[in-house]
Structures are given as C-alpha cells and as structure tokens.
N, C-alpha and C positions, 0 to 999 in steps of 0.2 A: 504493500500500500504506500509505503514511504517513497518507493521508486516511482510509482505512478504519479503520486503527488508532485514529486520533483520534476518529472517530465512535463506535467501539466504547467507548472510554474515556468519552466524553460520555454514551453510553447507560447504561453501568454506573453512572456517577455519578448519573444521574437516578434509576435504580432504587434506589440506596442512599439518596438523599434521600427518595424516596417511602416506603421502608421506615422511615426515621427518623420521617417524618411520622406513619405508622401507629402507631409506638410512643408518640408523643406524644399522639395522639388516643385510641387504645384502650390504656389502661394496665391493668396487673394490678389496681390499686386499683379502677379503674372496673368491670372485669368481676367482681371479687370482690363489690363492692357490689350489682351487679345480681343475680347468681346467689344470693347469700346472702339477699337480701331476698325474692326469689321463693320460695325453699325454706325460709324461716324457719317456725318452729312456728305463728306467729300467722297464717300463710296457710292453716292447717288442711288442707294437702295439696291445695288448689286444685281440689276436686271440682266438677263441673258442678252448678248450681242451689244453691250454698252461699254463705254470706257470704265464705268464703275466696276464691272465684273472683272475686267482686265487688271485693274488696280488691286482688287481683292485677291486675285490669283497671285499676283506678284508678292503681296504681303505674306500669303501662306507659303509660297516658295521660300521666301527669306527665313521664315520660322523653321521650316524643314531643314534648311541649310545650317542654321545655327544649332539645331538639335543634333545634326549629324546623320540624318537619314540618307539612304541611297535611292536612286531612281528605280522604277520598275524595270524588270528585265526587258531589254530591247529599246528602252527609252534613253535619250541623251540627257534629259533633264526631268524635272518634277512635273512638267505639264504633259498630260496625255491628250494629245490634240487629235480631233477628228472634225468632219465637216458635215453640215446640213445645208439645205437650200431654203431661203426665205422668200415667200411669195407675198408681195405687197401690191394691193390694188391701187391703180393710178386713176382710172375713170370707170364709171358705171352708168349705163343707160338701160332703163327698163321701161318699155312702153306696153300698155295693156289697153286694147280696144281704142287705140289712138291717143291715150292719155299717158303723159310722162309721169312715172311714179317718183315721189319725193324720196331721196336717200334715207330720210329718217324712218321711212316705213318699209325698209328693206333689210333683210339679212341674207348674205351670200355665203354659202358653204360649199367646200369641195373643189374650188377652182385651183388648178396647179399649173396651168399653161399661161403663156403671155397673152394670148387672145382667145376669148370664148364668145361664141355666137350661138344663141338658142332661139328656136322658133317652133312652129307646130310640127315641122318635119322630124325633129329630133328630141322633142320634149313633151311630156304629158302634164296635165293640170289636175291637181288634187286639192281637196279642202279638208282642213282639220275639223274634227268634231268638237263643237264648242262645249259639249257636255262631258268630254273626257279630259284627263290631265294633259296640260300643254307639254311638259317636259318629256313625258313618255312618247308622245306623238312626234315631237321634234327629233328625238333619237331614232325612232323608227324610220322617218323620212330620210334622215342622213345615212342610215345604214341600208337603205333600199338598193343602192348601187345603180341608180338611173337618174337621168336628167328630169327635174320636176319644177314646175311653178306651184308653190304651196300657198294657198290662200288661208290667211289667219284671221279669225274673228276678232273684232275690236275689243271684246271682253278680255282678251289675253294681252292687252296693251302693256301692262306693268311687267309681266314676265317677258314679253317680247323685247322690251327695252333693256331689261337686265341682261338677257343673253346677247343682244345686239352688241354691247360693249365688248363681250368676249370674242365674237366672230369678226369684229372690226379690226382686231389685231392681225398683223401679218402671220400667215400660216408657215409652219416649219415642216419640211418634207425631206425624204431621202432622195438621193440622186436618181434612183430608178423611177421615181415618180415625176421627175421633171419632164414636162412636155408629153407625159403619157396621157392617154385618153382617160379622163376621170369623170365621174358623175358629178354634176353641179346641181345644187338645190337653191332656188330663189324663193325665200319666204316673203310674202307680201301682206302687210297688215292692213285690214279694213276693206279689202276687196271681196265681193261675193261671187264674182264670175270673171272668166277670162276667155273670150271667144277667139280673139286674135292677139298675138303678143310677139315682142321681139326683145331680146336681151343681148347687149354688147358689153363685154368686159375687157379692159386692158390692164394687164398686171406686169410688174417688174419682178424678175427672178434673179436672186443674188446668191452666190456661193459664200457661206459664212463659216468661220472657224468657231469651234467649241472646244473647251478644255477642262478636263478634270485635273486636279492637282493631287499627285500621289507619291508616296515614298515608302520605303521598307526598312525594317531591321532584320537582316538575315538571321535565320535560326541556326541552332547548333546541331543537336543530335537528330532533330526531326525537321530539317530545313525544307523538305518538300511539302510538309503540311502547313497550311496557311490559316491564319486568324486575321480577320479584317475588321478594322474600326473605321467607321465612316460617318459623314454628315454632309448635307448639301449646303453650299456656301452662297448660292444665288437667292435672290428675293424678288420683289415686285417692281423695284425701281421708283420712278417718279409718277405719281398718280394725280388725279384731280385734287385740288387743294382742299384740305379740311382744316378750318380754323387757322388759315394762313400757313399751314405746313403741307407740302406736297411730296416730301420724301418718305417713302416707306422704308424705314431704317432696318427692320428685320432683326432686332437684337435677340428676340426669342426664336424667331423662325427664319433662319436657323443658325445665326451667329453663335447662339448658345451651344448647340450641338457640335459645330465646327470647332469652337473653343475647347470643348471637352476632348475632342479627337486629337487636337494638337497637343494639349496638356498631357494626355495619355502617352503620346509619342515621346514627349520629353521624359516622362516618368520611366517608361520601359527602356529607353535608351540608357538612362542613368543606372538602371538595375543590372544591365548586362548579363541577364540570366535566362533569356527566352530560348527555350528549346525549339519551338516552332518559328517559322518566318512570320513576322507581323507586318501587315499592310495598313497604312493610314491614308485615307483618300477623302478629298472634298469633292463632291459631285456638282456638276453644272447642270443647267436646264431642267431642274426638278419641277419648277413652276409651270413649264410649258410642255410637259410630257415625259419627264424622267429619262431624257435621252442620255445623260451622262452615266447614270447607273446602268442603263441597258448596255451602253458601249463597253463599260468597264467589265460587266459580267460576261460579255461575249468573249473577252480576251483571257478568261480564266477557265481552267478545267474544274467544274464544280466538285468533282471527286477529291480534289486536293484541299478544298475548303472545309476545315474542321468546324469553324464557327464564324459568325459575323455579327457585329454589334453596330447597328445603325442608330445614331443618337440624334433625336429630333426634339426641339423645343423643350429644353430643360431649364430655361431661364425663369420659369414661374413654378410655384408649387403645384403639384398634381391635384386635380379636383377629386382624385380618388384617395387622397390622404398622403401623409409623409412617407417617403421612400417607396412610393407606389409607381409602377410602370404600367403602360398599357400599349397594346399593339393595334395598329390600323393597317388597312390595305390588304394586299395579298402577295 
C-alpha cells in the first residue's frame, strides 16, 4: 500500500509539473497577442480572397516559424496553396412578357459561364407553392439540374431578400466547372405568370488563389501516424455597417480556435516528446464552402490519421456548461 501511495504521489507531482509547464509555455499574454492580432481591424475581418486573409496567413506563418514547425511534406513553405474560380456577375437583364424585371426582385443561381442566355427554347417556368416552406422549395429548384424561371409569391418577400444577399455574392467553383454547361435558376419575386421571357447574363470568371497554413512536428517512434489540430482562420470580412462598425472581426469565430491551435503547436514543440507526427493547420474558405478543409483532407491518407481535433469558437463559455464541448456538422 505504501508503494502504491508513493507512486500515486509521484504521478500527481508529475501532472502538477506538466500543468506548470503548460502555464509557462501558453500564457495569457501569448494567447491575448494571438487572438487580438487575428481579430484586429487591420485584418479586415479575414474574408476569403481579400488582403485581410493574406495578412492573417502571413501572421500565422510567422508564428509557425518562431515555434519551429516544419512545412508539410512536398511543400516549400507553410502555405498550402490551391486555386478556385470566382464567378462575378457584371450585368443582368430579365424580361418577362415585355417587362424588364427590377434587380431587387431577382435571385440568380447556378451561373458558371461568362455568358448565359435563356428563353422558352431552353428553359421551363415553374411556380413555388405559397403554402409550402420557401427554403425547402428553393433547395429543390436549385438541385433540379435544369434551367428554370421560378416565380415566387410576394408573401415570401422577407425570406427572398434574406437569401438574395447570399446569392448576390460571387460564386466559387472548381476548374472543371468553368464554362461547363450548368443549370441556371432565375427566381422572380411577385410575378404570377411568364408566357414569354428572355434572360441575358454577363459574368466575369477569375482564377483565384486559396491557402491553408500548415506545419508539422515530426514524430519519433510512430512518425507515420498523424494527429491533426486545426481551426479555420477566415471570417466574414466587411459587412453592412451596424452601429457604425462594418468589420466582422471574428474573435470567437474562429480566431479563438486558431489561437488554441497555434498555442498547442508551441506547447508540443517545447515538450519534444511526441511519438506521432503532429499537424497544425489553419483552414481557409470555411465560410464559403469548406474548400480549405476539403483540399487538405484530399492530400492525406485517412488510414494514417489517428485523431483530429478541430477547434471552433472557444472564445465564449459553452451554453452547455463549463468544460463542455459539442459537435456540429458531419
């Protein structure tokens, strides 16, 4: 019993020493510096495809370099760069029965080419049921895979305008979809019928770089086994002004998770005892489709990944109580 008690004391002492080591390595000042830098106004809300996200990536790179991480295998630096194409509408003309439809009453979905022309020969007309939920019908029409003029009852005006702001943003697509024949849906608010119609869209298609920021600490005895720590470093950027403030700083979503990921990299590098290879990655494009996480995962063999800890929005207390975590998504 004395031996067991002694071993217990030694074990507790070891845990206490490790806890003290954590406090010395991950300090309040250090985490404050990380999260406040990432969420500062000069990062412009860290939106995808903006100077702010480039600045944030440069900052994370500098922290990885200070810590002493190494780039991913096959990468020259900490940026894991890939490309998407951005489709931005330049002009829209929709005429129904000789009447030009105001842009405020239109939602355009699915356009991926520079020029789109729709008429009775290649497009059908459908009408949403005013007695059924708007969002479910919207998704059904977009997923139908065919050109459609979709007439929307005026009673859906509030929901229509809410979703219009989303569809007004440039679309992000893969290279294989550029100039490919894709189905286009034109949602028209407040029209009951469309006997004759013509739609002409002109879009600009640009090749745009995206970049995760990733580094590793090589493992010792189990180097081929991977443990991943991640968080997304992008946010929403500059939005419509609210009480004089237009920058969505994203301190919680997800500068907090990115801060934790960087701090853990610093901690494990200082410990120098990881048997498995540890990967630390800040994902891009989470807010517009999770493209960064998808690209990263496609570069790994899932059989090599023992565990992954994706850290999201830990800047506020969990609504489920202290030390509680919850899982969303799939």
